[in-house]
KOLLUMNU-680552 format. One record per residue: residue number from 1; residue in three letters; chain; x, y, z of N, C-alpha, C, O, CB in turn. Coordinates in steps of 0.1 Angstrom, whole numbers. Each point is the difference from the previous one (the first is absolute). Glycine has a CB too. Layout:
% KOLLUMNU-680552
SITE kolba pase fiti  n.c1  n.c2  n.c3 ca.c1 ca.c2 ca.c3  c.c1  c.c2  c.c3  o.c1  o.c2  o.c3 cb.c1 cb.c2 cb.c3
SITE   NUM  ALA    A     X     Y     Z     X     Y     Z     X     Y     Z     X     Y     Z     X     Y     Z
...
% end
This chain:
% KOLLUMNU-680552
SITE kolba pase fiti  n.c1  n.c2  n.c3 ca.c1 ca.c2 ca.c3  c.c1  c.c2  c.c3  o.c1  o.c2  o.c3 cb.c1 cb.c2 cb.c3
SITE     1  MET    A   960   907   -21    -9   -11    -3   -13     5    -6    -5    10     4    16   -24    14
SITE     2  LEU    A   -17     7   -27   -12     3    -6   -10   -12     2     2   -10    -5     9    25   -13
SITE     3  ARG    A   -21   -12    26   -10   -11     3   -12     2    -8    -7    11     1    16   -13    23
SITE     4  ILE    A   -13    -7   -32   -12     1    -8    -9   -12     3     4   -12     0     9    24   -19
SITE     5  ILE    A   -26    -9    21   -10   -10     3   -10     0   -11    -4    10    -5     8    -7    30
SITE     6  SER    A    -9   -15   -29   -11    -2    -9   -11    -7     8     2   -10     6    13    10   -27
SITE     7  ALA    A   -28     5    19   -11    -7     7   -13     2    -8    -4    11    -3    15    -7    25
SITE     8  ASN    A   -17   -15   -26   -13     0    -5   -10     1    11     0    -9     9     7    -4   -30
SITE     9  LEU    A   -15    24    22    -9     2    12   -13    -6    -1    -7    -2    10    19    23    -8
SITE    10  ASN    A   -16   -26   -14   -14    -5    -2   -10    10     6    -9    -5     7    18   -19    -7
SITE    11  GLY    A    -8    36    -3    -9    11     5     7     8    11     3    -5    11   -22    -9   -16
SITE    12  ILE    A    22    27     2     8     8     9    -8     3    13     6     1    11     6     9   -31
SITE    13  ARG    A   -25    -9    18    -8     2    12     0   -12     9     0     1    13   -15    15   -25
SITE    14  SER    A    13   -28     6     1   -12     8    13    -2     7     1    -4    12   -17    -6   -28
SITE    15  ALA    A    27    12     8    13    -2     6     3    10    11     7    -3    10     1    -5   -32
SITE    16  SER    A   -13    20    21     1    10    10    -6    -4    13     6     1    11    -5    17   -28
SITE    17  LYS    A   -13   -24    16    -7    -5    12     7   -11     7    -1    -2    12   -20     9   -23
SITE    18  LYS    A    29   -14     3     7   -12     5    14     4     5     8    -8     4   -20    -6   -19
SITE    19  GLY    A    15    27    15    13     5     6    11     2    -9    12     2     5   -19   -13    15
SITE    20  PHE    A     5    11   -33    11     2    -9     8    12     2    12     0     0   -25   -13   -17
SITE    21  PHE    A     6    25    18     8    12     1     7     2    13    11     6     1   -28     4   -16
SITE    22  GLU    A    12   -16    26     8     0    13    13    -8    -2    11     4     4   -33    -2     9
SITE    23  TRP    A    20   -14   -20    12    -8    -3    10     7    -9    12     0     3   -26   -21     0
SITE    24  MET    A     9    27   -13     8     7   -10     9    11     7    11     2    -3   -28    -7   -15
SITE    25  GLY    A    11    12    28     7    11     6    11    -5     9     9     8     3   -30     4    -3
SITE    26  LYS    A    22   -25     3    11    -5     8    11    -6    -9    10    -5     6   -26     0    12
SITE    27  GLN    A    15     5   -31     9    -8    -8    12     8    -5    10    -7    -5   -29    -6    -2
SITE    28  GLU    A    20    26     9    11     8    -4     3    -2   -15    11     0    -4    -2    -1    27
SITE    29  ALA    A   -20    -1   -31     1    -2   -14     2    13    -7    -5    10     4    -9   -31    -3
SITE    30  ASP    A    22    21   -12     2    12    -8   -12     1   -10    -5    11    -3    30   -13     5
SITE    31  MET    A   -29   -10    -7   -12     0    -9    -8   -12     3     4   -11     3     9    23   -21
SITE    32  VAL    A   -26   -10    16   -10   -11     2    -9     1   -13    -7     9    -2     8    -8    28
SITE    33  CYS    A     0   -12   -33    -8    -2   -12   -13    -8     3     2   -11     5    19    13   -20
SITE    34  VAL    A   -33     3    12   -12    -7     4    -8    -2   -13     0     8    -9     0     2    32
SITE    35  GLN    A    -7   -21   -23    -9    -4   -11   -14    -4     5    -2    -2    12    22    -6   -25
SITE    36  GLU    A   -29     9     3   -14    -4     3    -6     9    11    -5    -4    10     9   -20   -17
SITE    37  LEU    A    -4    37     4    -6    10     9   -15    -2     2    -5     1    10    23    15   -17
SITE    38  LYS    A   -25   -20    -5   -14    -1     0    -7    13     5   -10    -1     8    12   -24    -4
SITE    39  ALA    A     4    36    -8    -5    13     5     1    11   -11     9    -1    -8    -3    -5    32
SITE    40  GLN    A   -15    15   -23     2    12    -9     6    12     8     1    -1    12   -21    -7   -26
SITE    41  GLU    A    23    18     7     6    12     6    -9     5    12     5     4    10     7     2   -32
SITE    42  ALA    A   -25    -6    20    -9     5    10     0    -8    12    -4     5    11   -10     4   -29
SITE    43  ASP    A    19   -22    17     0    -9    12    12     2     9     1    -5    10   -14   -11   -23
SITE    44  MET    A    23    24     7    13     0     7     1    11    10    -1    12    -3    11   -21   -18
SITE    45  THR    A    -9     5    34     2     9    11    14     5     1     9    -6    -7   -28    -6    19
SITE    46  GLU    A    22    22    -4    13     5     2     9   -11     5    12    -1    -3   -21    24     8
SITE    47  ALA    A     4   -32     3     7   -11     6     5   -10   -11    10    -7     1   -23     9    21
SITE    48  PHE    A     5    -3   -33     4    -8   -11     9     7   -10     9    -6    -6   -31    -6     8
SITE    49  LEU    A    20    25    -3     8     8   -10    14     3     4     9    -1    -8   -30    11     1
SITE    50  ALA    A    23    -8    20    13     5     5     3    -6    14     2     8     9    -3    13   -24
SITE    51  PRO    A     1   -34    17     2    -5    13    14     2     5    10    -1    -8   -27   -16     4
SITE    52  HIS    A    19    20    16    13     1     7    10     9    -8    12    -2     0   -15   -21     8
SITE    53  GLY    A    -3    33   -15     9    10    -7     5    -5   -13     8     7    -6    -1     1    28
SITE    54  TYR    A   -12   -19   -27     4    -4   -13    -7     8   -11   -10     6     2    14   -29     6
SITE    55  HIS    A     3    24   -20    -7     6   -12    -7   -12    -6     7   -10    -3    11    29     0
SITE    56  GLY    A   -30   -18    -1    -8   -10    -6    -4     3   -14    -4    11    -3    -4   -18    25
SITE    57  TYR    A     9    -2   -31    -4     2   -14    -8   -13    -5     3   -11     4    18    25    -9
SITE    58  PHE    A   -32   -11    -2   -10   -10    -2    -5    -1   -14    -1    10    -7    -5    -7    31
SITE    59  HIS    A     2   -15   -29    -6    -2   -12   -13    -7     2     0   -12     4    22    11   -17
SITE    60  TYR    A   -33     8    12   -13    -6     3    -7    -6   -13     2     5   -11    -5    11    30
SITE    61  ALA    A    -4   -27   -17    -7    -6   -11   -13     8    -2    -5     6     9    14   -29    -4
SITE    62  GLU    A   -13    24   -18   -13     6    -3   -12    -7     6   -10     6     5    20     3   -26
SITE    63  LYS    A    -9   -22    21   -10    -8     6     0     0    15    11    -2     6   -10   -13   -26
SITE    64  LYS    A   -12    17    27     0     2    14     3   -14     7    -4   -10    -4   -13    29     2
SITE    65  GLY    A    24   -18    13     3   -12     9     9   -10    -7    -1   -12     2   -21    16     8
SITE    66  TYR    A    31     1   -19     8    -9    -9    14     5    -1     3    12    -1   -24   -18   -12
SITE    67  SER    A    30    -4    14    14     3    -3     6    12     7    -4     3    11     0   -14   -34
SITE    68  GLY    A    12    19    16     6    12     6    13    -3     7     2   -10     7   -24    19    -4
SITE    69  VAL    A    32    -1    -5    13    -1     6     5    13     6    -5    11    -3    11   -30   -13
SITE    70  GLY    A     4    18    25     5    12     7    15    -2     3     5   -12     0   -27    18     9
SITE    71  LEU    A    29     5    -7    14    -1     4     2    11    11    -2    12    -3     9   -22   -20
SITE    72  TYR    A    -2     6    34     4     9    11    15     1     0     7   -10     0   -28     5    14
SITE    73  THR    A    26    18   -13    14     1     1     4    12    10    -7    10     1     9   -18   -25
SITE    74  ARG    A     9     6    31     5    10     9     8    11    -8     2    11     5    -2   -28    14
SITE    75  HIS    A     3    14   -31     9     8    -8    -7     6   -12    -4    -8    -9    24    -6    17
SITE    76  LYS    A   -22    26    -8    -8     6   -11     7    -2   -13    11     3    -2   -20    15    18
SITE    77  PRO    A     1   -24   -26     7    -4   -12     1    12   -10    -6    11     2    -3   -33     1
SITE    78  GLU    A    18    21   -12     2    10   -11   -13     0    -9    -4    10    -5    30   -13     6
SITE    79  ARG    A   -31    -9    -3   -11    -2   -10    -9   -11     5     5   -10     5     9    19   -24
SITE    80  VAL    A   -27    -8    17   -10   -10     2    -7    -4   -13    -4    10    -7     1    -2    32
SITE    81  ILE    A     2   -20   -28    -7    -5   -12   -12    -9     4     2   -10     7    19    12   -21
SITE    82  ILE    A   -33     2    10   -12    -8     3    -4    -7   -13    -4     7   -10    -3    10    29
SITE    83  GLY    A     7   -30   -19    -4    -7   -12    12    -2    -8    10     7     0   -33     2     1
SITE    84  PHE    A    23   -20   -10    12    -3    -9    -4     2   -14     8    -4    -9     0   -12    26
SITE    85  GLY    A   -19    24   -20    -2     4   -14    -9   -10    -8     0     1   -12    21    11    13
SITE    86  ASN    A   -28   -21     6    -8    -9    -7   -15     3     4    -3    -1    12    21   -17   -12
SITE    87  THR    A   -26    21    -9   -14     5     2    -8   -10     8    -6     4    10     7    10   -30
SITE    88  GLU    A    -1   -26    16    -8   -11     6     4    -1    15    -9    -1     8     7   -11   -30
SITE    89  PHE    A    15    11    25     4    -4    13     2    12     9    -1    -1    12    11   -19   -21
SITE    90  ASP    A    -7    32     3     0    12     8   -14     3     6     0     6    11    20     3   -25
SITE    91  ALA    A   -30   -13     7   -14     2     6    -2    -8    12   -10     2     7     2     3   -30
SITE    92  GLU    A    16   -15    25    -2   -10    11     9     4    12    -1    -7    10    -5   -11   -27
SITE    93  GLY    A    14    28    16     8     5    12    10   -10     4    -1    -6    11   -18    18    -4
SITE    94  ARG    A    30   -14   -15     9   -11     2    15     4     1     9    -9     1   -25    -5   -13
SITE    95  TYR    A    19    27    12    14     4    -1     3    14     5    -6    10    -4     8   -25   -16
SITE    96  VAL    A     8    15    30     5    13     5    15    -2     0     6   -10     5   -26    15     9
SITE    97  GLU    A    27     6   -19    15     0    -1     5    13     6    -5    10    -3     5   -25   -17
SITE    98  VAL    A    10    14    29     7    12     5    14    -1    -5     7   -11     1   -22    13    20
SITE    99  GLN    A    20    10   -25    14     0    -5     9     9     8    -4    11     5    -5   -15   -28
SITE   100  TYR    A    21    -1    25    11     7     6    12     0   -10    -1    -6   -10    -7    -1    34
SITE   101  PRO    A    19    15   -21    11     0   -10     5   -13    -5     3    -2   -12     3    23    23
SITE   102  HIS    A    -5   -31    -2     6   -13    -4    -9   -11     2     4   -12    -1    18    21     7
SITE   103  LEU    A   -35    -7    -2    -9   -11     3   -14     4    -3    -5    11     1    20   -18    17
SITE   104  ALA    A   -22    -4   -23   -15     1    -1    -6   -11     8     4   -12    -2    -2    23   -21
SITE   105  VAL    A   -12    -8    30    -8   -10     8   -14     0    -5    -6    10    -2    21    -7    23
SITE   106  ILE    A   -20   -15   -23   -14    -2    -6    -8    -9     8     5   -10     5     5    14   -27
SITE   107  SER    A   -23     0    24   -10    -9     6    -9    -4   -12    -6     8    -6     7     3    29
SITE   108  VAL    A    -2   -24   -24    -8    -6   -12    -9   -11     5     3    -7     9    15    13   -25
SITE   109  TYR    A   -30    -7    10    -9   -10     3    -4    -7   -14    -8     6    -7    -1     6    28
SITE   110  VAL    A    15   -23   -23    -3    -8   -13   -14    -6     2    -4    -5    10    28     0   -14
SITE   111  PRO    A   -32     5    -7   -14    -5     1     1   -15     4     9    -7    -3   -17    23   -14
SITE   112  SER    A    -3   -20    24    -2   -14     3    -9    -6   -11    -9     7    -5    11    -3    30
SITE   113  GLY    A     1   -16   -29    -8    -6   -10    -9   -11     5    -6    -8    -7    24    13    -9
SITE   114  SER    A   -19    -6    29    -6   -12     6   -16     1     0    -6   -10     2    26     8    13
SITE   115  SER    A   -25    14   -17   -15     1     1    -7    -5   -13   -12    -5     1    15    24    15
SITE   116  SER    A     3   -18   -27    -6    -4   -13    10    -1   -11    11     5     1   -32     6     6
SITE   117  GLU    A    17   -17   -18     9    -1   -12     2    14    -6    11     3    -5   -19   -27     1
SITE   118  GLU    A    -2    32     5     1    14    -5    11     7     8     8     7    -6   -33    -7     0
SITE   119  ARG    A    25    -1    19    10     7     8    14    -6    -3    10     7     1   -27    -1    17
SITE   120  GLN    A    18   -19   -20    13    -6    -4     5     5   -13    12     3    -1   -19   -24    13
SITE   121  GLN    A    -2    23   -21     5     7   -13     4    14     3    10     5    -7   -26   -20    -6
SITE   122  ALA    A    10    22    22     4    13     3    14     0     7     8     9    -3   -32    -2     6
SITE   123  LYS    A    26   -17     5    13    -1     6    11    -3   -10    11     6     1   -22   -15    19
SITE   124  PHE    A     8     1   -30    10    -2   -11     3    13    -8    11     3    -3   -19   -27     2
SITE   125  ARG    A    -3    32    -1     2    13    -7     9     9     9     8     7    -6   -31   -10    -6
SITE   126  PHE    A    21     3    25     8     8     9    14    -4    -1     9     8    -2   -28    -5    17
SITE   127  MET    A    22   -16   -14    14    -5    -1     6     4   -13    12     4     0   -18   -24    14
SITE   128  GLU    A    -1    19   -25     5     3   -13     4    15    -1    10     4    -6   -24   -22    -4
SITE   129  ALA    A     5    27    16     2    14     0    11     4    10     7    10    -3   -30    -7    -4
SITE   130  PHE    A    24   -10    18     9     4    11    15    -3    -3     9     6     5   -28    -9    11
SITE   131  LEU    A    21    -8   -23    14    -4    -3     8    11    -7    11     3     5   -19   -27    -6
SITE   132  PRO    A     3    30   -10     8    10    -6     3    12    10    10     7     0   -20   -13   -22
SITE   133  HIS    A     0     9    31     1    10    10    12    -3     9     7     9     4   -32    -3    -6
SITE   134  LEU    A    25   -19     7    11    -4     9    14     1    -7     9     4     7   -25   -20     4
SITE   135  LEU    A    16    14   -24    13     1    -7     4    15    -1    12     4     1   -17   -25   -14
SITE   136  GLU    A    -5    30    11     2    14    -1     6     5    14     9     8     0   -27    -5   -18
SITE   137  LEU    A    11    -8    28     5     4    14    15    -4     2     8     8     5   -32   -11     4
SITE   138  LYS    A    27    -9   -13    14    -5     2    10     9    -8    11     1     4   -20   -24     0
SITE   139  ALA    A     4    27   -16     9     8    -9     1    15     5     8     8    -6   -14   -23   -13
SITE   140  SER    A    -1    19    29    -1    14     4    13     5     7     2    12     0   -26   -15     3
SITE   141  GLY    A    32    -6     1    13     4     7    -2     0    15    10     0     7    -4    13   -27
SITE   142  ARG    A   -18   -13    25    -3    -1    15     0   -15     4    -3    -9    -8   -10    31     8
SITE   143  GLU    A    16   -24    12    -3   -13     6   -15    -1     2    -7    10     3    30   -12     9
SITE   144  ILE    A   -29   -10   -13   -15    -2     1    -3    -9    11     6   -11     1    -8    15   -25
SITE   145  VAL    A    -7     0    33    -6    -9     9   -15     0    -2    -7     9     3    25    -5    14
SITE   146  LEU    A   -23   -15   -23   -14    -2    -3    -6    -9    10     4   -12     1    -1    16   -26
SITE   147  CYS    A   -12     1    33    -6    -8    11   -15    -2    -3    -7     8    -6    23     2    23
SITE   148  GLY    A   -21   -22   -13   -14    -1    -1    -5   -14    -1     8   -10     1    -8    31   -12
SITE   149  ASP    A   -13   -22     9    -7   -13    -2     0    -3   -15    -7     6    -8    -8    -2    29
SITE   150  VAL    A    24   -13   -24     1    -4   -15   -10   -11    -4    -1    -3   -11    26    10    13
SITE   151  ASN    A   -31   -13     8   -10   -11    -2     6   -11    -9    -8    -7    -7   -10    24     9
SITE   152  ILE    A    31   -20     0     6   -12    -6    10    -6    10     8     7     5   -10     3   -29
SITE   153  ALA    A     0   -23    26    11    -7     7    10    -6   -10    -5    -7    -9   -12     1    28
SITE   154  HIS    A    29     9   -17    10    -3   -11     3   -15    -1    -1    -6   -11    11    28    15
SITE   155  LYS    A    -6   -28     7     5   -14     0    -8    -9    10    -8     5     8    31     3   -15
SITE   156  GLU    A   -21   -21     6    -7    -9     9     2     3    15    -9    -1     8    12   -16   -26
SITE   157  ILE    A     9    22    21     4     4    14    -9    12     5    -2     1    12    25    -9   -16
SITE   158  ASP    A   -29    15    -6    -8    12     4   -15    -2     2    -7     9     2    24     3   -15
SITE   159  ILE    A   -21   -25    13   -14    -3     2    -1   -14     7     7    -9    -4   -14    23   -17
SITE   160  LYS    A    -1   -15    31    -1   -12     7    -5   -12    -8     6   -10    -1   -10    24    22
SITE   161  ASN    A    -8   -11   -27    -6   -11    -8     2     2   -15    -9     3    -7    -8    -6    25
SITE   162  TRP    A    30     2   -22     3     3   -14    -6    -9   -10    -4     4   -11    25     6    19
SITE   163  LYS    A   -22   -23    -5    -5   -10    -9   -15     3    -3    -5    -2   -11    21   -15    20
SITE   164  GLY    A   -23    21     2   -15     2    -2    -3    14    -7   -12     3    -2     9   -17    22
SITE   165  ASN    A    13    22   -22    -2    13    -6     6     3   -13     1    11    -5    -2    -3    28
SITE   166  LEU    A     6   -19   -30     7     2   -13    -9     6   -10     5     6   -10     9   -26    16
SITE   167  LYS    A   -27    18    -5    -9     6   -10    -8    12     5   -10     4    -6     8   -27    -4
SITE   168  ASN    A     6    28    22    -7    11     6     7    13    -2    13     1     0   -22   -17    17
SITE   169  SER    A     2    27   -18     5    13    -1    10     3    11    -3    -3    12   -18    11   -23
SITE   170  GLY    A    32    -2     8    11     2    10    11   -10    -1    11     3     5   -28     8    10
SITE   171  PHE    A    14   -22   -21    11   -10    -1     0    -7   -14     4   -11    -2    -5     7    27
SITE   172  LEU    A    -5    11   -35    -1    -5   -13    14     1    -7     8     9     4   -32    -2    -6
SITE   173  PRO    A    27   -16    -7    13     0    -6     4    13    -7    11     4     1   -14   -28    -5
SITE   174  GLU    A    -7    31    -2     3    12    -7     3    11    10     9     8    -2   -24   -14   -16
SITE   175  GLU    A     9     6    30     3    10    10    13    -2     6     8     9     2   -32    -8     3
SITE   176  ARG    A    27   -14    -2    13    -3     6    12     3   -10    11     4     4   -22   -22    10
SITE   177  ALA    A     8    15   -26    11     3   -11     2    16    -1    11     4    -2   -18   -25   -10
SITE   178  TRP    A    -4    28    14     1    15    -1     9     5    11     9     8    -3   -32    -7    -8
SITE   179  ILE    A    20    -5    23     8     6    11    14    -6     0    10     6     3   -30    -3    11
SITE   180  GLY    A    22   -16   -18    13    -6    -2     8     7   -10    13     2     2   -23   -23     4
SITE   181  GLU    A     4    26   -17     7     8   -10     6    13     6    11     4    -4   -26   -14   -14
SITE   182  LEU    A     8    16    27     5    12     6    13    -3     7    10     8     0   -33     1     3
SITE   183  PHE    A    24   -20     4    11    -4     8    12    -5    -9    11     3     2   -26    -8    17
SITE   184  ASP    A    11    -4   -29    10    -7    -8     6     8   -11    11    -1    -4   -23   -20    10
SITE   185  ASN    A     3    30   -12     4     7   -13     1    15     1     7     6    -8   -17   -25    -3
SITE   186  HIS    A     4    25    21    -1    14     1     6     7    12    -2    12     2   -19   -15   -15
SITE   187  GLY    A    28    -5    21     8     6    10    -7     4    13     6     7     8     8     1   -26
SITE   188  TYR    A   -27   -12    19    -7     3    13     3   -11    10     3   -11    -4   -21    24    -8
SITE   189  VAL    A    18    -9    25     3   -10    11   -12    -1     9    -6     9     4    31    -3    -6
SITE   190  ASP    A   -27   -19     6   -10    -3    10     7     1    13     6   -10     5   -20    -6   -20
SITE   191  VAL    A    13    27    22    10     3    11    -4    -9    12     9    -4     7    -6    28   -15
SITE   192  PHE    A   -16   -26    11    -3    -8    11     7   -14    -2     6    -5    10   -28    17    -7
SITE   193  ARG    A    20   -18   -14     6   -13    -3    15     0     1     6   -10     3   -26     4   -17
SITE   194  GLN    A    26    17     9    15     1     1     4    -1    15    11    -6     3   -11    20   -24
SITE   195  LEU    A    -7    -8    30     3     0    14    -5   -12     8     7    -4    10    -7    29   -12
SITE   196  ASP    A   -11   -31    -2    -6   -10     8    -4   -12    -9   -10     0    -7     1    17    23
SITE   197  PRO    A    17   -27   -17    -2   -12    -9    -9   -11     7    -2   -10    -6    24    15    -5
SITE   198  ARG    A   -28    -2    22    -7   -10     7   -14    -3    -6    -6    10    -6    18    -3    27
SITE   199  PRO    A   -17   -19   -20   -13    -3    -5   -11     5    10     4     5    11     5   -25   -23
SITE   200  GLU    A   -21    20     8   -12     4     8     1    14     5    -5     3    12     3   -27    -5
SITE   201  GLN    A     7    33   -15     0    14     3   -10     7    -9     2     2   -12    23    -2    20
SITE   202  TYR    A   -37     3    -2   -11     4    -9    -5    14     5     3     5    11   -10   -29   -15
SITE   203  THR    A     0    31    -5    -5    14     3   -15     1    -2    -5    10     4    27    -1   -11
SITE   204  TRP    A   -28   -20     2   -15     1    -1    -6   -14     3     6   -10    -3    -4    28   -15
SITE   205  TRP    A   -13   -18    24    -8   -12     4   -14     2    -3    -6    11     2    22   -16    16
SITE   206  SER    A   -22    -5   -24   -15     0    -3    -7     2    13     4    -5    11    -1    -9   -31
SITE   207  ASN    A   -15    20    20    -9     1    12    -8   -13     1    -7    -1    10     6    26   -13
SITE   208  ARG    A     2   -34    -6    -7   -13     1     7    -9     9    12    -1     1   -21     4   -24
SITE   209  GLY    A     1   -11    30     6   -11     9     9     6    10    -2    11     6     0   -27   -25
SITE   210  GLN    A    12     9    22    10     4    10    14     3    -6    10    -3     5   -22   -12    11
SITE   211  ALA    A    11    21   -28    12     3    -8    11     7     8    12    -3     0   -26     3   -21
SITE   212  TYR    A    10    11    28     9     8     7     6    -8    12    12     0     2   -24    21    -9
SITE   213  ALA    A     3   -27    15     5    -8    11     9   -11    -4    10    -3     8   -31     8     4
SITE   214  LYS    A    19   -11   -23     8   -12    -5    11     5    -9     8    -9    -5   -28    -6     7
SITE   215  ASN    A    21    28    -4    10     5    -9     0    -6   -14    10    -3    -6     4     7    26
SITE   216  VAL    A   -26    -5   -25    -2    -4   -14    -1    12    -8   -11     5    -3    -1   -27     9
SITE   217  GLY    A    24    27   -10     0    14    -6     7     0   -14     4   -10    -6    -4    19    29
SITE   218  TRP    A     0     4   -28     7     3   -12     9    12     2    -3     9     9   -16   -17   -23
SITE   219  ARG    A    31     8     8     8    12     0    -2     8   -13     6    -3   -10    12    -9    25
SITE   220  ILE    A   -27    22   -14    -3     8   -12     3    15     2    -3     8    -9   -15   -25     4
SITE   221  ASP    A    23    21    16     5    14     2    15     0    -1     7    -8     6   -27    13    10
SITE   222  TYR    A    25     5   -23    14     1    -3     6    13     2    -7    11     1     3   -29   -17
SITE   223  HIS    A    17    18    17     9    12    -3     8    -5   -13     8    -9     1    -6    18    23
SITE   224  LEU    A    -5    -3   -35     7    -3   -13     9    12    -2    -5    11    -2   -14   -25    -8
SITE   225  THR    A    32    12     9     9    11    -1    11    -2   -10     2   -11    -5    -6    15    29
SITE   226  THR    A    10     7   -28    12    -1    -8    12    -5     8     0    -1    13    -8    20   -27
SITE   227  ALA    A    18   -24     7    11    -8     6     8     8    11     4    -6    10    -3    -7   -31
SITE   228  LYS    A     2    26    18     9     7     9    -6     2    14     7    -2    10     2    14   -30
SITE   229  ILE    A   -22    -9    20    -6     2    14    -3   -13     6     1    -2    12   -11    23   -19
SITE   230  ALA    A     7   -32    -1    -2   -13     5    13    -5     8    -1    -7    10   -15     2   -29
SITE   231  ALA    A    27     9    13    13    -5     7     2     6    13     8    -4     8     1     2   -31
SITE   232  THR    A   -16    13    26     1     7    13   -10    -5    11     0     4    11     9    16   -23
SITE   233  ALA    A   -18   -29     7   -11    -4     9     6    -8    12     8   -10    -2   -24     9   -17
SITE   234  LYS    A    12     4    31     7    -6    12    -9    -9     8     4   -10     6    10    30    -5
SITE   235  ALA    A   -27   -17     0    -9    -7     8   -14     0    -5    -4    10    -6    18    -5    26
SITE   236  THR    A   -22   -15   -17   -14    -1    -5    -9    -7    11     5    -8     7     3     8   -31
SITE   237  SER    A   -20     4    24   -10    -7     9   -14     1    -6    -4    10    -6    19    -5    26
SITE   238  ILE    A   -22   -16   -17   -15     0    -2    -6     1    13     2    -9     9     0    -5   -30
SITE   239  TYR    A   -11    24    23    -5     2    14   -14    -7     1    -9     3    -6    21    20     7
SITE   240  LYS    A   -12   -32     9   -12    -8     2    -5     0    15   -10    -7     3    18    -8   -21
SITE   241  ASP    A    -2    24    26    -4     0    14   -14     6     2    -8    -4     9    32     6    -3
SITE   242  GLU    A   -28     7   -16   -13     5     0    -6    -2   -14     8    -1   -10    -3    18    28
SITE   243  LYS    A   -18   -17   -20    -6    -3   -13    -8    12    -4   -11     2     5    10   -27    -1
SITE   244  PHE    A     6    33   -14    -6    12    -4    -9    -2   -12   -10     7    -3    29     6    12
SITE   245  SER    A   -16   -24   -17    -8    -4   -12     3   -14    -3     6    -7     8    -5    31   -17
SITE   246  ASP    A    -5   -29    -3     4   -13    -4    14    -2    -5     5   -10    -3   -29     7    -2
SITE   247  HIS    A    31    15     4    14     0    -3     8     4    13    -5     6     9     0     0   -34
SITE   248  ALA    A    18    -9    25     9     4    10    10    11    -5     4    -2   -12    -6   -21    24
SITE   249  PRO    A     5    33    -5    10    10    -4    14    -7    -2     4    -8     7   -17    26     5
SITE   250  LEU    A    19   -13   -23    14    -5    -4     9    12     1    -1    10    -7    -8   -28    -8
SITE   251  SER    A    19    17    24    10    10     3    14    -4    -5     4   -11     2   -17    19    18
SITE   252  ILE    A    20     2   -26    14    -3    -4     8    13     3    -4    11    -3    -3   -28   -15
SITE   253  ASP    A    19    14    24     9    11     3    12     0   -11     6   -10    -2   -12     9    27
SITE   254  TYR    A     8    13   -30    11     2   -10    10    10     5    -3     9     7   -13   -14   -26
SITE   255  ASP    A    29     2    17    10     9     3     3     9   -12    10    -1    -7     1   -16    24
SITE   256  PHE    A   -20    26   -20     0     8   -12    -4    14     3   -11     2     6     5   -22   -20
SITE   257  PRO    A    14    30    11    -3    14     3   -10     5   -10     1    -3   -12    22     6    22
SITE   258  LEU    A   -32     6    -5    -9     6    -9     7    11    -8    -6     7    -9   -13   -12    24
% end
């Protein structure tokens, strides 16, 4: 079994204080993909770099206190790739990939467009640049597990207040069409939804109002995988017993050998 977890930490230091690494140590995960470190290399303690004996690999944003992704693995990879070759977005710390003979696992953080029209345009540029990269990954011959905060809710079932968000970043028609194209035309699988068709399964809640308490959420964290490994997925869970950030960790177990 291969257990892979994705978690947007909304600040690695903040999540650590809230018990994330204690929880992580109990999960028996093979890999843990984290996003939104909000930390530079100088901020990373040994406890952040190699918790519980994991190998950690990180992509830091040039801007302080912003973005950043990491990937923890129990299995030393053949190759580690930091960034996906795009100057604009590699400066923002959004991509870590680890490669094994038959598998590549990726931690990715897609830009949010909610803060301004300028950032929404940046998000569209990311989507345009990232799609060819996703197709290259799929053509590599390895199975792909891409984990992370994609900042897009795909369908109405994936967002509580879908009618009120049709014109908002994260649920725009162009965004939903982009991720839908991955599933419908390019052979990627939304593994959580394959395993769990229930409504009201969310991974992010606004800090405004009582969104978390009332489960007024969005499902914007994903495992996007190629078909062969998706077919081996056995179990999934969204962990809500403790709150490490405004996102909840998403775990999936695959019956796939490394």
